[in-house]
C-alpha positions in Angstrom: -79.9 -92.4 49.0 -77.3 -94.8 50.5 -78.1 -93.6 54.3 -81.3 -95.1 53.4 -80.5 -97.8 52.2 -78.4 -98.5 55.5 -81.0 -97.6 57.3 -79.4 -94.4 58.9 -81.1 -91.6 60.5 -81.5 -88.1 58.7 -82.4 -84.9 59.6 -85.8 -83.7 58.3 -83.9 -81.0 56.3 -80.4 -79.9 55.8 -78.4 -77.4 54.0 -77.0 -78.0 50.9 -74.8 -75.7 48.0 -77.2 -73.6 46.7 -80.0 -75.0 48.2 -81.5 -77.1 50.6 -82.3 -81.0 51.1 -85.7 -82.6 52.4 -86.7 -85.8 53.5 -90.3 -86.2 53.1 -90.2 -90.3 54.1 -88.7 -93.3 53.7 -86.3 -92.8 50.3 -88.3 -90.2 49.6 -86.1 -86.8 49.2 -86.4 -83.2 47.9 -83.6 -81.2 46.7 -84.5 -76.9 46.8 -82.4 -74.7 45.1 -82.0 -71.3 46.5 -82.4 -69.6 43.9 -83.9 -71.8 40.3 -82.6 -71.4 37.1 -85.7 -69.7 35.1 -85.9 -72.3 32.4 -85.8 -75.4 34.8 -88.3 -78.3 35.0 -89.5 -79.5 38.4 -87.8 -82.9 37.8 -88.6 -86.6 39.1 -86.6 -88.8 39.4 -87.0 -92.4 40.4 -85.4 -95.9 40.7 -86.0 -99.0 43.0 -90.0 -99.4 42.3 -88.6 -103.1 41.3 -86.5 -103.7 44.0 -84.0 -106.1 42.0 -83.0 -103.4 39.6 -79.8 -102.1 41.1 -77.5 -99.5 38.2 -80.3 -96.8 38.4 -80.1 -97.0 42.0 -76.2 -96.4 41.9 -76.9 -94.0 38.9 -79.0 -91.7 40.9 -76.5 -92.2 44.3 -73.6 -90.6 42.6 -75.7 -87.9 41.3 -76.8 -87.1 44.4 -73.5 -87.3 45.8 -72.4 -85.1 43.5 -74.4 -82.4 44.4 -73.8 -83.1 48.0 -70.2 -82.6 47.2 -70.9 -79.4 45.2 -70.1 -80.9 41.8 -73.2 -80.3 40.3 -74.7 -76.5 41.0 -78.1 -77.5 41.8 -80.4 -75.2 39.9 -83.9 -77.0 39.6 -86.4 -78.3 41.9 -85.9 -82.0 42.4 -87.9 -84.6 43.9 -85.5 -88.2 44.5 -87.5 -91.3 45.2 -86.0 -94.7 46.1 -89.5 -97.0 45.7 -89.4 -100.2 47.2 -87.2 -100.0 50.0 -88.1 -103.9 51.9 -87.7 -105.2 48.0 -84.5 -103.7 47.6 -83.0 -105.0 50.4 -84.3 -108.3 50.0 -82.6 -108.5 46.5 -86.5 -109.1 45.1 -88.8 -107.8 42.1 -91.4 -107.1 44.4 -92.5 -108.8 47.6 -95.7 -109.5 46.8 -97.0 -107.7 44.0 -95.8 -106.0 41.2 -95.5 -102.1 42.5 -95.3 -100.9 39.1 -99.2 -101.5 38.4 -100.3 -100.2 41.2 -99.9 -95.8 40.1 -103.7 -95.1 39.6 -106.2 -92.9 42.3 -109.0 -95.8 42.7 -106.3 -98.3 44.0 -107.9 -100.2 46.6 -105.9 -103.4 47.5 -104.8 -103.6 50.8 -100.9 -104.5 51.7 -97.0 -103.9 51.3 -96.9 -102.8 47.7 -100.3 -100.7 48.0 -99.5 -99.0 50.9 -96.3 -97.9 49.0 -98.0 -96.9 46.1 -100.1 -94.3 47.8 -97.4 -92.9 49.2 -95.3 -92.4 46.4 -98.2 -90.5 44.3 -99.0 -88.2 47.8 -95.6 -87.1 47.1 -95.6 -86.4 43.2 -99.2 -85.1 44.1 -97.3 -82.4 46.7 -94.4 -81.7 44.9 -96.1 -80.8 41.5 -98.1 -78.7 43.8 -95.6 -77.1 45.3 -93.5 -76.2 42.1 -97.0 -75.5 40.1 -95.2 -72.8 38.1 -93.2 -75.5 36.6 -93.7 -77.8 33.8 -92.8 -81.4 35.4 -90.8 -84.0 34.0 -90.4 -87.3 35.3 -88.0 -90.1 34.2 -88.4 -93.3 36.1 -85.6 -95.4 35.7 -85.0 -99.4 35.7 -83.5 -102.5 34.1 -85.0 -105.1 32.5 -84.8 -109.3 33.7 -83.5 -109.7 30.5 -81.2 -109.4 27.4 -82.5 -106.9 25.0 -81.8 -105.6 21.0 -82.0 -102.0 22.2 -80.3 -102.5 26.0 -81.0 -98.7 26.5 -84.8 -98.1 25.6 -87.3 -95.7 26.8 -91.2 -96.6 27.3 -93.6 -93.8 26.3 -96.6 -93.4 28.5 -100.2 -93.8 26.7 -101.7 -90.3 27.6 -103.1 -87.2 26.6 -100.4 -85.4 27.2 -97.7 -85.1 24.0 -94.7 -85.7 24.0 -92.3 -82.4 23.9 -89.5 -83.1 20.3 -86.8 -81.9 22.5 -87.3 -85.0 25.0 -86.7 -87.3 21.8 -83.6 -85.8 21.3 -82.2 -85.5 25.3 -83.0 -89.2 25.4 -80.7 -89.8 21.8 -77.4 -87.8 23.0 -78.4 -89.8 26.3 -77.8 -92.9 24.2 -81.2 -94.2 24.3 -81.2 -96.8 21.6 -85.1 -97.6 20.9 -88.5 -95.8 22.2 -91.8 -97.9 22.7 -95.0 -96.1 23.3 -97.6 -97.7 25.2 -100.8 -97.7 23.3 -103.5 -98.0 26.5 -103.4 -96.7 30.1 -100.7 -99.2 31.9 -101.1 -97.9 35.9 -97.3 -97.7 35.5 -94.5 -94.6 38.2 -94.3 -93.1 34.6 -97.8 -93.0 33.3 -99.2 -91.8 36.7 -97.3 -88.1 36.2 -98.1 -88.6 32.3 -101.7 -88.8 32.9 -102.5 -86.7 35.9 -100.2 -84.0 36.1 -99.9 -83.9 31.9 -96.0 -84.2 32.9 -93.5 -85.1 30.5 -92.7 -88.8 32.0 -90.9 -92.2 30.7 -89.6 -95.7 31.6 -86.4 -96.0 31.0 -84.7 -99.4 30.3 -81.2 -98.9 31.0 -79.7 -102.5 30.8 -79.8 -105.4 32.3 -80.7 -106.6 36.2 -77.8 -107.1 38.3 -77.3 -107.6 41.8 -75.6 -104.2 43.7 -71.4 -104.5 42.9 -72.4 -105.9 39.6 -73.5 -102.9 37.2 -70.9 -101.2 34.4 -72.2 -98.3 34.7 -69.9 -96.6 31.8 -72.8 -97.0 29.4 -74.9 -94.9 31.7 -72.8 -91.8 31.5 -74.4 -90.2 28.9 -77.5 -90.5 30.7 -75.5 -89.1 33.9 -75.3 -85.9 32.4 -78.5 -85.8 31.1 -79.8 -85.9 34.4 -77.0 -83.5 35.9 -77.6 -80.8 33.2 -81.5 -81.0 34.4 -81.1 -81.0 38.1 -78.5 -78.1 37.0 -81.9 -76.6 35.4 -80.2 -76.0 32.3 -80.8 -77.5 29.0 -79.4 -80.8 28.0 -77.3 -81.8 25.3 -79.3 -83.1 21.9 -78.7 -85.4 19.4 -81.0 -86.5 16.0 -83.6 -89.0 17.3 -83.8 -90.2 13.8 -80.8 -92.8 15.5 -83.1 -94.3 17.5 -85.8 -97.0 16.9 -89.7 -96.3 17.3 -92.0 -99.2 18.3 -95.6 -99.4 19.0 -97.5 -101.7 21.2 -100.3 -103.8 19.3 -101.3 -106.4 21.5 -100.9 -107.9 25.4 -100.2 -110.7 26.3 -102.0 -111.8 29.6 -101.9 -114.5 31.5 -105.4 -115.6 32.3 -104.6 -119.3 33.4 -102.0 -121.1 36.3 -101.8 -123.5 33.0 -99.9 -121.2 30.8 -96.5 -121.1 28.4 -95.1 -118.9 26.3 -93.9 -121.2 23.3 -90.3 -119.3 23.1 -87.0 -119.7 25.0 -86.6 -117.7 28.3 -84.1 -116.0 27.2 -85.5 -114.6 24.1 -83.9 -111.2 24.1 -86.3 -108.1 24.2 -87.5 -107.0 21.0 -86.7 -110.3 19.0 -89.1 -110.6 16.0 -91.4 -113.4 15.3 -92.7 -114.1 12.1 -96.8 -113.9 11.1 -98.2 -117.3 12.4 -95.5 -118.0 14.9 -97.2 -119.8 18.0 -96.5 -117.1 20.9 -98.3 -118.1 24.0 -100.5 -121.1 25.4 -103.2 -120.2 28.4 -105.6 -122.7 29.3 -108.3 -120.0 29.5 -108.0 -117.7 26.5 -106.2 -120.4 23.7 -103.3 -119.9 21.3 -102.0 -116.4 20.9 -100.0 -116.0 17.4 -98.5 -113.8 15.2 -101.0 -111.7 13.0 -100.5 -110.7 9.3 -97.1 -108.7 10.1 -94.2 -110.0 11.7 -94.3 -108.6 15.3 -91.3 -108.2 18.3 -91.8 -108.9 22.0 -91.3 -107.1 24.9 -91.2 -107.9 28.8 -91.6 -111.7 28.1 -92.4 -112.8 31.4 -94.2 -116.1 31.6 -94.1 -116.7 35.9 -96.2 -113.1 36.0 -99.5 -113.3 38.3 -103.2 -114.8 36.9 -104.3 -111.4 35.5 -101.1 -110.0 34.6 -99.5 -109.1 31.8 -97.2 -111.7 30.5 -95.9 -109.9 27.2 -95.8 -107.5 25.0 -95.8 -106.9 21.0 -95.3 -104.2 19.2 -94.5 -103.5 16.0 -91.6 -101.2 13.9 -92.9 -97.4 13.4 -91.6 -94.3 12.0 -89.4 -91.2 13.8 -91.7 -88.9 15.3 -91.6 -85.1 12.5 -88.9 -83.2 14.8 
C-alpha cells in the first residue's frame, strides 16, 4: 500500500509465501492463498475511503507488510482496498463529494468520487464472484473527525442480512467499545456489501482522524489481531459482548438550507447525550430540530456538510443482543 501511495510501478501479479498477490487496479490488491483454510472467509478490508483518516491505512499496511515478510501465514482470500487515492494525497476528507455516500448500483452522478465508487463496487462484485463458495466479510476502517465517548465503535448497516453472533464476540475482543445500528439504507461502502451481497459488513471507527505519522497505533493492536486471524483464515479470539454499549439511530438531522447550524459546540464528542426538549439544529427550510420525550445522543455531527446531506445522527440506547 505504501508503494501505491508513492506512485511506484507494481507488477500485475507477484508470488508471496503461501499464495500470490494481484494488483487489480490503483489501490486495489487481492491476496489469494495456495491452500486456503476450510473455515476461511472471503475478506474485504477497505481504508482511506475518506482521505484524511490515516490510522487505518497504517494498520492495514502493517498487516500487508507482515504477509510479505512471512510473519502472517496467508490462509484466506483477501481484498485490500485503498479508497480515495487523490484525497489521501491531498490530506482531505474528499475532493468534490463524500465518497462514502455513493455506493449504490443506480448511481448516475459524474465526477472523481462517483467514478471511484463505481470502480470499487465492481471490485467487490468481482471478488464475490471469484469466491462465491465462501461467506464474505467486509470491514471498512475509518477514524472520526471528533472525539468520542467511545473512541472505537462500529456502525452496523441497515439490511435484511442479520449479524452473526460471532461478530459481536470478535469485535469485543478487538476492543470495540460501542455498536451503532443504522435505521435505514445509508449507501456507505460497508452497506453495499451487506445489502447487495448478503455479507457480514461493518464500518469501524478507530479513534480520531490525524495526519500520517501522528497516529498512536497501540490502542488498535487488538484490531490488528482480529485482522491477522482473518487473513490467516482461522477463528478469531472472542470476548463477552456485554462489555460493549449498543445504540440505534432514531433520527437523522439533515441540512436542507445554506442557512443551517447545529446548536451545540463544534467540539461536542460523539455519543454526547442531550435531554428532552433540547434545541439541536436550526435550518432555514426545515426549521428547528429538538430532542423529543426521551434523551438522545448525537453521533457524527458536522454542520459543514453539503446541502441535502446528513448533518448528524440522533441515537438511543439499546439492550445488547442475545448471543
